[in-house]
C-alpha positions, 0 to 999 in steps of 0.5 A: 540539533536533535529535537524532543519529542511532545505527542503533538509530534507524532499525532499532530493535532491542528486545524485541518478539518476533521472528516468522517469515516469512509464506508466501502459497504459492510460484509459478513451478511450484509446486503451492501453491494460489494465490487468483485474485480473482473480477474481475467486472464489478460487485458482486451487489445484496444488502442496503444496506452502508453506508461511513464515509470516514476521511481526505477527501484526494484519494485518500479522495475518489476512494476514496468514489467507487470503492466507490460505483461497485462495484455496487448498494445501496452508501452512503457515509453518514460523513466523519471528518478532522483538517481541516475544509476536507478534509471539506468538499471531498469533501462538496460532490464526492460531492453534485456527482457522486454525489447523495450528502448526508451530514448532519451529525451524521454529520461527525466532526472531529478525531484522535479522529474515526476512533473515532466515525466506526468507532462509528457505523452503517457496515458498512464503513471506508474508511481513507485518511488518511497511512500512520502512523495506518493500524495503530492505526485498522485495530485499531480497526475489526476490534476493532469488527468492521467490514469494511474498505477501507484504502489502501497503505501500511499501515505507516511502521515495523516495529512498525506493520507486524507490528500489521496482521499480527496484526490481519489474522489477527484480522480473519479469525477474526472473518469480517471482509473486508479488501482493501487499496490494491494494484490490480495484485492487482486487474487483469484483466491482471495477474491473468492474467500471474499465473495462468500464471506460477503455472501454470509458464509460466516455470518456477521463479522465480530473480529479478527487477527492479522499478521505480518511477522517476517525477517529483516529486511534490506539496508544500506550503510552511509558512503562518503559520496552520499548526501545525507538526502541521499543515503536516506533514500537509497535506505528508505525502508528504515526511515519513517518518514520515507516509508512510514515504518514498516507496519505502514509500508508493508503491514498494510496489506493485511490491514487492507483485507480486514478492512476490504471484508468489513468496510469499518473503519476502527474508533481507536488503537492501542499498541505498542512495539520496539526496536530490538535488532533494527540496523539502520534508520530510527524505526521499531521492528515490531508492533502489536496494536489492539484496534477497537471498533464502534460495535465493539468488535476488535482487530489484533494486529501484529508486524515483526521484521526480525530474523530468527524469530516464528513467521507468519502472514496471514489474515483470520477473519471471525464471524458470528457462525464462523471464520475465515483462515487465509494467507498470501501462499496457497491457504483460503479456508472456512470453518465453523465454530465445531472445527468443521471446514465449511469451503477451502479454495480448490488450487489447480494442479500446475499443469491445469492452466486452463483451470478456472482456479488457476490464481495468477501473479497478482503483481500483473493481475492489479494491471491487467484489472486497472487496463481491463477498465480503462479500455472498458470504460468502467470506473475503478479508483482504488485509492480512497480504500488504501488510504483508509488502510494506511491511516489505520496503519498510521494509527497503529504506529502513533499509538506504539510510538507514543505508548497512548491510545489514538482516535480515528477522529484525531488522525482525520483533523491531524494536520502532522506532516512528518518530512523535511520541507525542500528536496535536495542532494544535501543536509536532511533538516528537521528529521529526528535520528532518534528512535521513539520511546513510548511514554516520553512524548 
């Protein structure tokens, strides 16, 4: 039976303890200390570091390769996934591309495979499953005193996001290093723009616009041999309980840039969205959100996954003296409000391999930075910041699904958990297949 939605289904106001906003330091002319990553071309040499990969899809396979490219004396020694064919594919690619041969005893299959991998002889755990599982796996890894790389987003609901925040603090107390898949924080061009905005180049930050307008993502049609659980996991980017919807799974990158530059959490979110052409799952394919801040600042967030429409993946940060224009494809410029160019990033020519301005592959750079901090025993725990950016995206999704304004305080006291409570390759209980209809919850 399909359940009827109520506002509580989306917001889940309940008994969880409220928590305050988490600030990492305000940019835009303030004197608050901000973190600038080292951005070395390769991590320093040191004792061998062994990593295990949990989640052998395309991103997980890519992350394993990126880790091996991050510096010397690094190994992938174990794999875990729910599906044997995924493990087999990653195992073969590592052997073909990197000469890595993973023995049978280091292959872990099933929903509890992550526990067995984490409990094995690994130093670092790479978490690249659908994000629904992220908070429980992260908690288990930190309790086992393992360093962690985990992909963004780090949660799909408020309970999961707050769990990540709490576990991140525990990781800090244990002296563990944690990196997340927010690549823009590990790109030389973005970092240089951040440095200049933090130094006051555009004055105090007054607002901004962030975009991820792209085409439709991949999807899977059901197969007779697949159970409902297997189908949903294989089609995970189209199901809210697994991905958080694309505002959470993908657009979190752009929201994270604004949080990174400002260090401020929004007071409220008011948004709308709809489903126009998505083929499978129960998600929207477009969102538009107005985030309001305590000082009166506004952030407009826009994302879309529809073919044949205008595309834009970028961020604009507005200040009292000018604005920054950024994108992931080679645009980093500062302007004043007379239209004069204040500064632009000096991208070198392709042949200038040794240029200090060369932007390294950020998928490798984030692993380089993680390994560098592990070997130098310097602190790096990005998980809490990414959980805050993820919570912003969750706010926007809930507001759009319901048509109601949603506040940060509601999210920080919400007991909303989406997803089933039992995991087996069979029926999936407690998940609506209906697409939300704003104004009815």
